Structures are given as C-alpha cells and as structure tokens.
N, CA, C and O atoms as a Maestro MAE file, in Angstrom:
{
 s_m_m2io_version
 :::
 2.0.0
}

f_m_ct {
 s_m_title
 :::
 protein
 m_atom[300] {
  # First column is atom index #
  i_m_mmod_type
  r_m_x_coord
  r_m_y_coord
  r_m_z_coord
  i_m_residue_number
  s_m_chain_name
  s_m_pdb_residue_name
  s_m_pdb_atom_name
  i_m_atomic_number
  :::
  1 25 95.675 118.647 110.985 1 A "MET " " N  " 7
  2 3 94.292 118.681 110.348 1 A "MET " " CA " 6
  3 2 93.228 118.796 111.462 1 A "MET " " C  " 6
  4 15 93.395 118.463 112.635 1 A "MET " " O  " 8
  5 25 92.041 119.350 110.886 2 A "ASN " " N  " 7
  6 3 90.892 120.085 111.879 2 A "ASN " " CA " 6
  7 2 90.203 118.872 112.636 2 A "ASN " " C  " 6
  8 15 90.470 117.692 112.407 2 A "ASN " " O  " 8
  9 25 89.383 119.274 113.464 3 A "ALA " " N  " 7
  10 3 88.336 118.059 113.818 3 A "ALA " " CA " 6
  11 2 87.002 117.694 112.912 3 A "ALA " " C  " 6
  12 15 86.192 116.799 113.151 3 A "ALA " " O  " 8
  13 25 86.992 118.528 111.926 4 A "GLU " " N  " 7
  14 3 85.923 118.233 110.961 4 A "GLU " " CA " 6
  15 2 86.703 116.964 110.060 4 A "GLU " " C  " 6
  16 15 86.082 115.919 109.868 4 A "GLU " " O  " 8
  17 25 88.014 117.128 109.562 5 A "HIS " " N  " 7
  18 3 88.559 116.413 108.864 5 A "HIS " " CA " 6
  19 2 88.565 114.774 109.379 5 A "HIS " " C  " 6
  20 15 88.198 113.739 108.823 5 A "HIS " " O  " 8
  21 25 89.316 115.134 111.057 6 A "SER " " N  " 7
  22 3 89.027 113.497 111.721 6 A "SER " " CA " 6
  23 2 87.432 112.948 112.015 6 A "SER " " C  " 6
  24 15 87.099 111.764 112.048 6 A "SER " " O  " 8
  25 25 86.680 113.940 112.187 7 A "LEU " " N  " 7
  26 3 85.289 112.961 112.277 7 A "LEU " " CA " 6
  27 2 85.173 112.511 111.140 7 A "LEU " " C  " 6
  28 15 85.116 111.283 111.197 7 A "LEU " " O  " 8
  29 25 85.087 113.018 109.777 8 A "SER " " N  " 7
  30 3 85.089 112.810 108.692 8 A "SER " " CA " 6
  31 2 85.638 111.174 108.215 8 A "SER " " C  " 6
  32 15 84.979 110.389 107.533 8 A "SER " " O  " 8
  33 25 87.157 110.908 108.841 9 A "LEU " " N  " 7
  34 3 87.865 109.939 108.394 9 A "LEU " " CA " 6
  35 2 86.957 108.712 109.529 9 A "LEU " " C  " 6
  36 15 86.693 107.658 108.951 9 A "LEU " " O  " 8
  37 25 86.581 108.777 110.749 10 A "VAL " " N  " 7
  38 3 86.391 107.963 111.921 10 A "VAL " " CA " 6
  39 2 85.003 107.824 111.137 10 A "VAL " " C  " 6
  40 15 84.713 106.634 111.010 10 A "VAL " " O  " 8
  41 25 84.067 108.684 110.579 11 A "ILE " " N  " 7
  42 3 82.615 108.214 110.361 11 A "ILE " " CA " 6
  43 2 83.103 106.857 108.641 11 A "ILE " " C  " 6
  44 15 82.631 105.740 108.432 11 A "ILE " " O  " 8
  45 25 84.078 107.585 107.854 12 A "ALA " " N  " 7
  46 3 84.404 106.408 107.008 12 A "ALA " " CA " 6
  47 2 84.742 105.465 107.018 12 A "ALA " " C  " 6
  48 15 84.487 104.712 106.079 12 A "ALA " " O  " 8
  49 25 85.466 105.069 108.075 13 A "CYS " " N  " 7
  50 3 85.793 103.895 108.981 13 A "CYS " " CA " 6
  51 2 84.653 103.149 109.321 13 A "CYS " " C  " 6
  52 15 84.375 102.075 108.788 13 A "CYS " " O  " 8
  53 25 83.802 103.844 110.437 14 A "CYS " " N  " 7
  54 3 82.707 103.281 110.528 14 A "CYS " " CA " 6
  55 2 81.650 102.481 109.494 14 A "CYS " " C  " 6
  56 15 81.124 101.382 109.665 14 A "CYS " " O  " 8
  57 25 81.516 103.443 108.323 15 A "LEU " " N  " 7
  58 3 80.701 102.993 107.338 15 A "LEU " " CA " 6
  59 2 81.564 101.989 106.519 15 A "LEU " " C  " 6
  60 15 80.878 101.410 105.677 15 A "LEU " " O  " 8
  61 25 82.669 101.676 106.525 16 A "ILE " " N  " 7
  62 3 83.140 100.471 105.904 16 A "ILE " " CA " 6
  63 2 82.917 99.352 106.938 16 A "ILE " " C  " 6
  64 15 82.949 98.250 106.388 16 A "ILE " " O  " 8
  65 25 82.769 99.311 107.840 17 A "PHE " " N  " 7
  66 3 82.582 98.137 108.787 17 A "PHE " " CA " 6
  67 2 81.080 97.807 108.875 17 A "PHE " " C  " 6
  68 15 80.817 96.606 108.816 17 A "PHE " " O  " 8
  69 25 80.086 98.630 109.002 18 A "LEU " " N  " 7
  70 3 79.075 98.285 108.352 18 A "LEU " " CA " 6
  71 2 78.459 97.446 107.142 18 A "LEU " " C  " 6
  72 15 77.429 96.773 107.093 18 A "LEU " " O  " 8
  73 25 79.534 97.740 106.083 19 A "ALA " " N  " 7
  74 3 79.382 97.789 104.319 19 A "ALA " " CA " 6
  75 2 79.861 96.111 104.684 19 A "ALA " " C  " 6
  76 15 79.132 95.170 104.369 19 A "ALA " " O  " 8
  77 25 80.772 95.982 105.168 20 A "VAL " " N  " 7
  78 3 81.510 94.592 105.202 20 A "VAL " " CA " 6
  79 2 81.296 93.346 106.169 20 A "VAL " " C  " 6
  80 15 81.657 92.171 106.092 20 A "VAL " " O  " 8
  81 25 80.522 94.111 107.168 21 A "GLY " " N  " 7
  82 3 80.000 93.158 108.375 21 A "GLY " " CA " 6
  83 2 81.361 92.953 109.136 21 A "GLY " " C  " 6
  84 15 82.442 93.458 108.832 21 A "GLY " " O  " 8
  85 25 81.052 91.990 110.332 22 A "PRO " " N  " 7
  86 3 82.030 91.816 111.264 22 A "PRO " " CA " 6
  87 2 83.524 91.657 111.134 22 A "PRO " " C  " 6
  88 15 84.026 90.625 110.690 22 A "PRO " " O  " 8
  89 25 84.032 92.415 111.422 23 A "VAL " " N  " 7
  90 3 85.915 92.278 111.216 23 A "VAL " " CA " 6
  91 2 86.297 91.237 112.125 23 A "VAL " " C  " 6
  92 15 86.337 91.455 113.336 23 A "VAL " " O  " 8
  93 25 86.564 90.190 111.660 24 A "GLY " " N  " 7
  94 3 87.239 89.008 112.013 24 A "GLY " " CA " 6
  95 2 88.470 89.513 112.841 24 A "GLY " " C  " 6
  96 15 89.262 90.283 112.297 24 A "GLY " " O  " 8
  97 25 88.690 89.053 114.314 25 A "ALA " " N  " 7
  98 3 89.491 89.281 114.923 25 A "ALA " " CA " 6
  99 2 90.660 87.844 115.512 25 A "ALA " " C  " 6
  100 15 90.930 87.592 116.686 25 A "ALA " " O  " 8
  101 25 91.258 86.972 114.057 26 A "GLY " " N  " 7
  102 3 91.512 85.962 114.460 26 A "GLY " " CA " 6
  103 2 90.535 84.896 114.276 26 A "GLY " " C  " 6
  104 15 90.947 83.741 114.170 26 A "GLY " " O  " 8
  105 25 88.932 85.221 114.211 27 A "GLN " " N  " 7
  106 3 88.299 84.272 114.066 27 A "GLN " " CA " 6
  107 2 87.653 84.169 112.873 27 A "GLN " " C  " 6
  108 15 86.965 85.172 112.683 27 A "GLN " " O  " 8
  109 25 87.572 83.195 111.791 28 A "GLU " " N  " 7
  110 3 87.098 83.117 111.016 28 A "GLU " " CA " 6
  111 2 86.100 82.113 110.789 28 A "GLU " " C  " 6
  112 15 86.457 80.975 111.092 28 A "GLU " " O  " 8
  113 25 84.669 82.273 110.225 29 A "ALA " " N  " 7
  114 3 83.851 81.740 110.338 29 A "ALA " " CA " 6
  115 2 84.245 81.021 108.683 29 A "ALA " " C  " 6
  116 15 84.886 81.568 107.786 29 A "ALA " " O  " 8
  117 25 83.541 79.476 108.677 30 A "SER " " N  " 7
  118 3 83.981 78.573 107.407 30 A "SER " " CA " 6
  119 2 82.863 79.330 106.389 30 A "SER " " C  " 6
  120 15 81.677 79.600 106.580 30 A "SER " " O  " 8
  121 25 83.626 79.527 105.386 31 A "GLY " " N  " 7
  122 3 82.559 80.017 104.244 31 A "GLY " " CA " 6
  123 2 82.223 81.139 104.142 31 A "GLY " " C  " 6
  124 15 81.509 81.484 103.200 31 A "GLY " " O  " 8
  125 25 82.703 82.126 105.211 32 A "SER " " N  " 7
  126 3 82.484 83.660 105.143 32 A "SER " " CA " 6
  127 2 83.607 84.359 104.947 32 A "SER " " C  " 6
  128 15 84.713 83.840 105.099 32 A "SER " " O  " 8
  129 25 83.411 85.830 104.527 33 A "PRO " " N  " 7
  130 3 84.341 86.962 104.185 33 A "PRO " " CA " 6
  131 2 84.892 87.413 105.718 33 A "PRO " " C  " 6
  132 15 83.981 87.548 106.534 33 A "PRO " " O  " 8
  133 25 86.026 87.621 106.135 34 A "SER " " N  " 7
  134 3 86.312 88.553 107.174 34 A "SER " " CA " 6
  135 2 87.370 89.516 106.878 34 A "SER " " C  " 6
  136 15 88.569 89.327 106.674 34 A "SER " " O  " 8
  137 25 86.512 90.842 106.900 35 A "ALA " " N  " 7
  138 3 87.383 92.191 106.622 35 A "ALA " " CA " 6
  139 2 88.375 91.878 107.605 35 A "ALA " " C  " 6
  140 15 88.238 91.142 108.582 35 A "ALA " " O  " 8
  141 25 89.720 92.723 107.125 36 A "TYR " " N  " 7
  142 3 91.140 93.066 108.229 36 A "TYR " " CA " 6
  143 2 91.414 93.938 107.477 36 A "TYR " " C  " 6
  144 15 91.553 93.935 106.254 36 A "TYR " " O  " 8
  145 25 91.553 95.263 108.739 37 A "LEU " " N  " 7
  146 3 91.893 96.695 108.313 37 A "LEU " " CA " 6
  147 2 93.434 96.628 109.054 37 A "LEU " " C  " 6
  148 15 93.410 96.726 110.281 37 A "LEU " " O  " 8
  149 25 94.477 96.504 108.549 38 A "PRO " " N  " 7
  150 3 95.710 96.530 109.234 38 A "PRO " " CA " 6
  151 2 96.160 97.860 109.819 38 A "PRO " " C  " 6
  152 15 96.863 97.878 110.829 38 A "PRO " " O  " 8
  153 25 95.719 99.125 109.123 39 A "LYS " " N  " 7
  154 3 95.894 100.505 109.638 39 A "LYS " " CA " 6
  155 2 94.221 100.741 109.589 39 A "LYS " " C  " 6
  156 15 93.572 100.708 108.543 39 A "LYS " " O  " 8
  157 25 93.646 100.988 110.951 40 A "MET " " N  " 7
  158 3 92.528 101.935 110.820 40 A "MET " " CA " 6
  159 2 92.352 103.294 110.963 40 A "MET " " C  " 6
  160 15 91.234 103.803 110.884 40 A "MET " " O  " 8
  161 25 93.617 104.090 111.221 41 A "HIS " " N  " 7
  162 3 93.466 105.682 111.708 41 A "HIS " " CA " 6
  163 2 94.520 105.879 110.819 41 A "HIS " " C  " 6
  164 15 95.526 105.175 110.734 41 A "HIS " " O  " 8
  165 25 94.157 107.194 109.942 42 A "TYR " " N  " 7
  166 3 95.312 108.028 109.549 42 A "TYR " " CA " 6
  167 2 95.310 109.432 109.908 42 A "TYR " " C  " 6
  168 15 94.332 110.159 109.735 42 A "TYR " " O  " 8
  169 25 96.474 109.832 110.439 43 A "ASP " " N  " 7
  170 3 96.710 111.500 110.597 43 A "ASP " " CA " 6
  171 2 97.589 112.016 109.477 43 A "ASP " " C  " 6
  172 15 98.722 111.668 109.144 43 A "ASP " " O  " 8
  173 25 96.796 112.911 108.996 44 A "SER " " N  " 7
  174 3 97.342 114.163 107.966 44 A "SER " " CA " 6
  175 2 98.004 115.322 108.580 44 A "SER " " C  " 6
  176 15 97.597 115.767 109.653 44 A "SER " " O  " 8
  177 25 99.244 115.958 107.805 45 A "GLU " " N  " 7
  178 3 99.575 116.973 108.057 45 A "GLU " " CA " 6
  179 2 98.671 118.050 108.374 45 A "GLU " " C  " 6
  180 15 97.500 117.671 108.372 45 A "GLU " " O  " 8
  181 25 98.803 119.044 108.596 46 A "PRO " " N  " 7
  182 3 97.725 120.296 108.950 46 A "PRO " " CA " 6
  183 2 97.665 120.910 107.610 46 A "PRO " " C  " 6
  184 15 98.689 121.335 107.076 46 A "PRO " " O  " 8
  185 25 96.171 120.994 106.880 47 A "VAL " " N  " 7
  186 3 95.946 121.863 105.855 47 A "VAL " " CA " 6
  187 2 95.166 122.633 106.054 47 A "VAL " " C  " 6
  188 15 94.425 122.680 107.036 47 A "VAL " " O  " 8
  189 25 95.214 123.491 104.991 48 A "LEU " " N  " 7
  190 3 94.392 124.486 105.032 48 A "LEU " " CA " 6
  191 2 92.861 124.020 105.254 48 A "LEU " " C  " 6
  192 15 92.577 122.869 104.925 48 A "LEU " " O  " 8
  193 25 91.812 124.895 105.822 49 A "ASP " " N  " 7
  194 3 90.320 124.520 105.693 49 A "ASP " " CA " 6
  195 2 89.736 124.510 104.022 49 A "ASP " " C  " 6
  196 15 89.878 125.328 103.113 49 A "ASP " " O  " 8
  197 25 89.129 123.387 104.087 50 A "GLY " " N  " 7
  198 3 88.552 122.993 102.669 50 A "GLY " " CA " 6
  199 2 89.550 122.213 101.855 50 A "GLY " " C  " 6
  200 15 89.033 121.708 100.858 50 A "GLY " " O  " 8
  201 25 90.547 122.027 101.970 51 A "THR " " N  " 7
  202 3 91.365 121.376 101.430 51 A "THR " " CA " 6
  203 2 91.064 119.662 101.535 51 A "THR " " C  " 6
  204 15 90.992 118.997 102.569 51 A "THR " " O  " 8
  205 25 90.890 119.106 99.853 52 A "ASP " " N  " 7
  206 3 90.862 117.594 100.068 52 A "ASP " " CA " 6
  207 2 92.181 116.764 100.648 52 A "ASP " " C  " 6
  208 15 93.360 116.897 100.322 52 A "ASP " " O  " 8
  209 25 91.588 115.871 101.610 53 A "ILE " " N  " 7
  210 3 92.678 114.779 101.705 53 A "ILE " " CA " 6
  211 2 92.062 113.444 101.126 53 A "ILE " " C  " 6
  212 15 90.892 113.064 101.094 53 A "ILE " " O  " 8
  213 25 93.113 112.912 100.723 54 A "ILE " " N  " 7
  214 3 93.294 111.953 100.018 54 A "ILE " " CA " 6
  215 2 93.802 110.631 100.845 54 A "ILE " " C  " 6
  216 15 94.953 110.846 101.225 54 A "ILE " " O  " 8
  217 25 93.320 109.285 101.272 55 A "HIS " " N  " 7
  218 3 94.134 108.240 101.746 55 A "HIS " " CA " 6
  219 2 93.576 107.179 101.368 55 A "HIS " " C  " 6
  220 15 92.367 107.314 101.181 55 A "HIS " " O  " 8
  221 25 94.089 105.919 101.135 56 A "ASP " " N  " 7
  222 3 93.869 104.865 100.612 56 A "ASP " " CA " 6
  223 2 93.565 103.561 102.015 56 A "ASP " " C  " 6
  224 15 94.502 103.486 102.809 56 A "ASP " " O  " 8
  225 25 92.857 103.007 102.177 57 A "PHE " " N  " 7
  226 3 92.885 102.515 103.342 57 A "PHE " " CA " 6
  227 2 92.618 101.154 103.153 57 A "PHE " " C  " 6
  228 15 91.447 100.841 102.938 57 A "PHE " " O  " 8
  229 25 93.568 100.194 103.197 58 A "ILE " " N  " 7
  230 3 93.897 99.279 102.510 58 A "ILE " " CA " 6
  231 2 92.568 97.865 103.574 58 A "ILE " " C  " 6
  232 15 92.205 98.067 104.733 58 A "ILE " " O  " 8
  233 25 92.144 96.612 102.732 59 A "ILE " " N  " 7
  234 3 91.175 95.776 103.554 59 A "ILE " " CA " 6
  235 2 91.243 95.122 102.759 59 A "ILE " " C  " 6
  236 15 90.933 95.212 101.571 59 A "ILE " " O  " 8
  237 25 92.048 93.708 103.870 60 A "GLN " " N  " 7
  238 3 92.125 92.363 103.609 60 A "GLN " " CA " 6
  239 2 90.982 91.370 103.749 60 A "GLN " " C  " 6
  240 15 90.098 91.486 104.598 60 A "GLN " " O  " 8
  241 25 91.044 90.563 103.020 61 A "ASN " " N  " 7
  242 3 89.921 89.557 103.350 61 A "ASN " " CA " 6
  243 2 90.669 88.126 103.810 61 A "ASN " " C  " 6
  244 15 91.277 87.255 103.189 61 A "ASN " " O  " 8
  245 25 90.332 88.320 105.129 62 A "LYS " " N  " 7
  246 3 91.085 86.917 105.939 62 A "LYS " " CA " 6
  247 2 90.225 85.740 105.849 62 A "LYS " " C  " 6
  248 15 90.684 84.699 106.322 62 A "LYS " " O  " 8
  249 25 88.958 85.716 105.281 63 A "GLY " " N  " 7
  250 3 87.923 84.686 105.174 63 A "GLY " " CA " 6
  251 2 88.218 83.871 104.416 63 A "GLY " " C  " 6
  252 15 89.389 83.791 104.047 63 A "GLY " " O  " 8
  253 25 87.165 82.931 103.901 64 A "THR " " N  " 7
  254 3 86.920 81.798 102.799 64 A "THR " " CA " 6
  255 2 86.426 82.206 101.903 64 A "THR " " C  " 6
  256 15 86.357 81.482 100.910 64 A "THR " " O  " 8
  257 25 85.863 83.566 101.871 65 A "ALA " " N  " 7
  258 3 84.796 83.841 100.541 65 A "ALA " " CA " 6
  259 2 85.151 84.869 100.277 65 A "ALA " " C  " 6
  260 15 85.914 85.552 100.961 65 A "ALA " " O  " 8
  261 25 84.614 85.195 99.135 66 A "PRO " " N  " 7
  262 3 84.860 86.739 98.526 66 A "PRO " " CA " 6
  263 2 84.057 87.670 99.592 66 A "PRO " " C  " 6
  264 15 83.029 87.488 100.245 66 A "PRO " " O  " 8
  265 25 84.751 88.485 99.508 67 A "LEU " " N  " 7
  266 3 84.575 89.550 100.540 67 A "LEU " " CA " 6
  267 2 83.828 90.931 99.392 67 A "LEU " " C  " 6
  268 15 84.567 91.680 98.753 67 A "LEU " " O  " 8
  269 25 82.667 91.001 99.350 68 A "LYS " " N  " 7
  270 3 81.929 92.346 98.606 68 A "LYS " " CA " 6
  271 2 81.751 93.583 99.502 68 A "LYS " " C  " 6
  272 15 81.067 93.697 100.519 68 A "LYS " " O  " 8
  273 25 82.510 94.456 98.897 69 A "ILE " " N  " 7
  274 3 82.139 95.963 99.502 69 A "ILE " " CA " 6
  275 2 81.486 96.783 98.650 69 A "ILE " " C  " 6
  276 15 81.926 97.412 97.688 69 A "ILE " " O  " 8
  277 25 79.998 96.692 99.258 70 A "GLU " " N  " 7
  278 3 79.266 97.486 97.938 70 A "GLU " " CA " 6
  279 2 78.900 98.887 97.789 70 A "GLU " " C  " 6
  280 15 78.237 99.450 96.917 70 A "GLU " " O  " 8
  281 25 79.431 99.288 98.748 71 A "LYS " " N  " 7
  282 3 79.241 101.109 99.046 71 A "LYS " " CA " 6
  283 2 80.000 101.650 100.167 71 A "LYS " " C  " 6
  284 15 79.762 101.192 101.285 71 A "LYS " " O  " 8
  285 25 81.056 102.741 99.998 72 A "VAL " " N  " 7
  286 3 81.506 103.378 100.645 72 A "VAL " " CA " 6
  287 2 81.568 104.657 100.521 72 A "VAL " " C  " 6
  288 15 81.786 105.023 99.366 72 A "VAL " " O  " 8
  289 25 81.389 105.956 101.747 73 A "HIS " " N  " 7
  290 3 81.280 107.137 101.420 73 A "HIS " " CA " 6
  291 2 81.576 107.535 102.651 73 A "HIS " " C  " 6
  292 15 81.446 106.821 103.645 73 A "HIS " " O  " 8
  293 25 82.021 108.781 102.652 74 A "ALA " " N  " 7
  294 3 82.608 109.684 103.949 74 A "ALA " " CA " 6
  295 2 81.787 110.774 103.983 74 A "ALA " " C  " 6
  296 15 81.576 111.441 102.970 74 A "ALA " " O  " 8
  297 25 81.149 111.102 105.381 75 A "ASP " " N  " 7
  298 3 80.136 112.578 105.319 75 A "ASP " " CA " 6
  299 2 81.371 113.746 105.588 75 A "ASP " " C  " 6
  300 15 81.090 114.944 105.622 75 A "ASP " " O  " 8
  :::
 }
 m_bond[299] {
  # First column is bond index #
  i_m_from
  i_m_to
  i_m_order
  :::
  1 1 2 1
  2 2 3 1
  3 3 4 2
  4 3 5 1
  5 5 6 1
  6 6 7 1
  7 7 8 2
  8 7 9 1
  9 9 10 1
  10 10 11 1
  11 11 12 2
  12 11 13 1
  13 13 14 1
  14 14 15 1
  15 15 16 2
  16 15 17 1
  17 17 18 1
  18 18 19 1
  19 19 20 2
  20 19 21 1
  21 21 22 1
  22 22 23 1
  23 23 24 2
  24 23 25 1
  25 25 26 1
  26 26 27 1
  27 27 28 2
  28 27 29 1
  29 29 30 1
  30 30 31 1
  31 31 32 2
  32 31 33 1
  33 33 34 1
  34 34 35 1
  35 35 36 2
  36 35 37 1
  37 37 38 1
  38 38 39 1
  39 39 40 2
  40 39 41 1
  41 41 42 1
  42 42 43 1
  43 43 44 2
  44 43 45 1
  45 45 46 1
  46 46 47 1
  47 47 48 2
  48 47 49 1
  49 49 50 1
  50 50 51 1
  51 51 52 2
  52 51 53 1
  53 53 54 1
  54 54 55 1
  55 55 56 2
  56 55 57 1
  57 57 58 1
  58 58 59 1
  59 59 60 2
  60 59 61 1
  61 61 62 1
  62 62 63 1
  63 63 64 2
  64 63 65 1
  65 65 66 1
  66 66 67 1
  67 67 68 2
  68 67 69 1
  69 69 70 1
  70 70 71 1
  71 71 72 2
  72 71 73 1
  73 73 74 1
  74 74 75 1
  75 75 76 2
  76 75 77 1
  77 77 78 1
  78 78 79 1
  79 79 80 2
  80 79 81 1
  81 81 82 1
  82 82 83 1
  83 83 84 2
  84 83 85 1
  85 85 86 1
  86 86 87 1
  87 87 88 2
  88 87 89 1
  89 89 90 1
  90 90 91 1
  91 91 92 2
  92 91 93 1
  93 93 94 1
  94 94 95 1
  95 95 96 2
  96 95 97 1
  97 97 98 1
  98 98 99 1
  99 99 100 2
  100 99 101 1
  101 101 102 1
  102 102 103 1
  103 103 104 2
  104 103 105 1
  105 105 106 1
  106 106 107 1
  107 107 108 2
  108 107 109 1
  109 109 110 1
  110 110 111 1
  111 111 112 2
  112 111 113 1
  113 113 114 1
  114 114 115 1
  115 115 116 2
  116 115 117 1
  117 117 118 1
  118 118 119 1
  119 119 120 2
  120 119 121 1
  121 121 122 1
  122 122 123 1
  123 123 124 2
  124 123 125 1
  125 125 126 1
  126 126 127 1
  127 127 128 2
  128 127 129 1
  129 129 130 1
  130 130 131 1
  131 131 132 2
  132 131 133 1
  133 133 134 1
  134 134 135 1
  135 135 136 2
  136 135 137 1
  137 137 138 1
  138 138 139 1
  139 139 140 2
  140 139 141 1
  141 141 142 1
  142 142 143 1
  143 143 144 2
  144 143 145 1
  145 145 146 1
  146 146 147 1
  147 147 148 2
  148 147 149 1
  149 149 150 1
  150 150 151 1
  151 151 152 2
  152 151 153 1
  153 153 154 1
  154 154 155 1
  155 155 156 2
  156 155 157 1
  157 157 158 1
  158 158 159 1
  159 159 160 2
  160 159 161 1
  161 161 162 1
  162 162 163 1
  163 163 164 2
  164 163 165 1
  165 165 166 1
  166 166 167 1
  167 167 168 2
  168 167 169 1
  169 169 170 1
  170 170 171 1
  171 171 172 2
  172 171 173 1
  173 173 174 1
  174 174 175 1
  175 175 176 2
  176 175 177 1
  177 177 178 1
  178 178 179 1
  179 179 180 2
  180 179 181 1
  181 181 182 1
  182 182 183 1
  183 183 184 2
  184 183 185 1
  185 185 186 1
  186 186 187 1
  187 187 188 2
  188 187 189 1
  189 189 190 1
  190 190 191 1
  191 191 192 2
  192 191 193 1
  193 193 194 1
  194 194 195 1
  195 195 196 2
  196 195 197 1
  197 197 198 1
  198 198 199 1
  199 199 200 2
  200 199 201 1
  201 201 202 1
  202 202 203 1
  203 203 204 2
  204 203 205 1
  205 205 206 1
  206 206 207 1
  207 207 208 2
  208 207 209 1
  209 209 210 1
  210 210 211 1
  211 211 212 2
  212 211 213 1
  213 213 214 1
  214 214 215 1
  215 215 216 2
  216 215 217 1
  217 217 218 1
  218 218 219 1
  219 219 220 2
  220 219 221 1
  221 221 222 1
  222 222 223 1
  223 223 224 2
  224 223 225 1
  225 225 226 1
  226 226 227 1
  227 227 228 2
  228 227 229 1
  229 229 230 1
  230 230 231 1
  231 231 232 2
  232 231 233 1
  233 233 234 1
  234 234 235 1
  235 235 236 2
  236 235 237 1
  237 237 238 1
  238 238 239 1
  239 239 240 2
  240 239 241 1
  241 241 242 1
  242 242 243 1
  243 243 244 2
  244 243 245 1
  245 245 246 1
  246 246 247 1
  247 247 248 2
  248 247 249 1
  249 249 250 1
  250 250 251 1
  251 251 252 2
  252 251 253 1
  253 253 254 1
  254 254 255 1
  255 255 256 2
  256 255 257 1
  257 257 258 1
  258 258 259 1
  259 259 260 2
  260 259 261 1
  261 261 262 1
  262 262 263 1
  263 263 264 2
  264 263 265 1
  265 265 266 1
  266 266 267 1
  267 267 268 2
  268 267 269 1
  269 269 270 1
  270 270 271 1
  271 271 272 2
  272 271 273 1
  273 273 274 1
  274 274 275 1
  275 275 276 2
  276 275 277 1
  277 277 278 1
  278 278 279 1
  279 279 280 2
  280 279 281 1
  281 281 282 1
  282 282 283 1
  283 283 284 2
  284 283 285 1
  285 285 286 1
  286 286 287 1
  287 287 288 2
  288 287 289 1
  289 289 290 1
  290 290 291 1
  291 291 292 2
  292 291 293 1
  293 293 294 1
  294 294 295 1
  295 295 296 2
  296 295 297 1
  297 297 298 1
  298 298 299 1
  299 299 300 2
  :::
 }
}
C-alpha cells in the first residue's frame, strides 16, 4: 500500500471519530452513545496505483443511547 492510500485510511478514521463524537474507553455516560472500533488500522496488500481498496471498519455502540453516524467519507 502506498503512502497516499495509507493517508486516506487515516483520514477516514479521523472523520469517523468526528462524526460519532468521543470514543469511550471503558467510560459510558448515562444516556449517551459511545463508539468503539475494535480495529482502527487496516494494512492492505500492495496494489497498483489507482486501484480501489475496499475495507469495512466495524463500529460498535457501547453506550446506552442510539449511535447515529450521519456522514463518513475518505479523502
């Protein structure tokens, strides 16, 4: 994976965090969602430049209120 694809994945993860709010690290606020990502990093096999890479990041709600993810995109 080249540096451009790695940067895109890092940016996508950051945008997910901004979209869902603070990530709970074992701390739950009563009546609020708490996003948890079991795996925050993905390394793909080397690919030719310009090849699309698709990966699903699993996001779990460890809070007590519904978790709403309204917008996610990778740059």
